[in-house]
N, C-alpha and C positions, 0 to 999 in steps of 0.2 A: 344113207338117204340120198337119193339121186337130185340132180340138178333140178329137174321139174317139179318135184315136190317142194324143194328149198323156195323155189320162184313162187309156188302157191302160198305158201306160208309168208314170205316177205308182201306178196301181192295183198294178202288179207290185212296183215297188219296195216299197211300203207292206207289201203282202201277205208278202213274202219276209222283210222285216226283222222284222215281228211275228210271222210263222210260224216262224223258225229256232229261236230259244228254246223254242217249244211241242214242235216236231219233235225237238229234243235231250232234252229232258225225257220225251217219250214212248218215246224209244228207251233210256231208262235213263241218260242222262247228266244227273245231278242236282246241286244245291248240296252235298248232303250225300254225295256220291261216286258210284259205280256202284251202281245199284238191282240187287239179287240176283235172279236168274232173267230179267233184261232181254236185250234183243238187245246192249246195250252189255257185258253181264257174258259173253256169249257171245263177243262180238268180243274182248274182253280175254283170255280164256283163250286162243281161236285165236291171238292175238299173241304170248302167253307162250309157248306150245307151240314156234312157230315160231322164237322167238328164244331158245331155251334156259332158258326159266324167268322172263325179264323183258319188260317192255313196253319199247320203244325211246323214249329221251327225245327230245322234239321231232319224234316222228312223227305221223302222222294221228290215230291213238287219242290219244296224249297231247294234242293240239290239240283234239280233240272234247270231251275231258274238262275241259280247262281252260274252254272254252267254256260247258259244262254247269254248270262250278262257279261260274264268276266272270262269266258272260255274255259277249257279244261285245265284243272290242276296237274301237276307233273303225275301224281298218283293216279289220277282218272285217266291221264293220257296212257300210261303204262297199263292199266287195267284193260282200256280199250284196244290198244295194240295186241295185248296177249290174246283177249277174245278173238281178234281178228286173224292172228296167227293161228289159234286153235281152229277156226273155220276154214282157214286156208289149208292146214295140214289134213284136215278131214275131206276136203275136197280133193287135195292131191291124193289122198289114200283111196277114195272113191273112183277115181279116174286113172288109177295106176300111175300117178305121178308125172304122166306126159303132158307137156305144155305145147 
């Protein structure tokens, strides 16, 4: 692996780890709860209607809310970093590893 590809891999991991909380907040998953009128509020409403008035504990929505409220866990951070590194590796491969 050349230095350019390594830079793409590290860059992808860093961008995803730093960007995940920003994206969660922008979607409406905040430390104070679901932001009114946000995409998260719409998601919550849809999930509640589909499940007879309640949001499923341990489901995707609950996980996103937990991450928005408390931040990413160590395992979630590792998964996000691995995903970003994979994307960075793909970009490096597609561009020939040139930075």
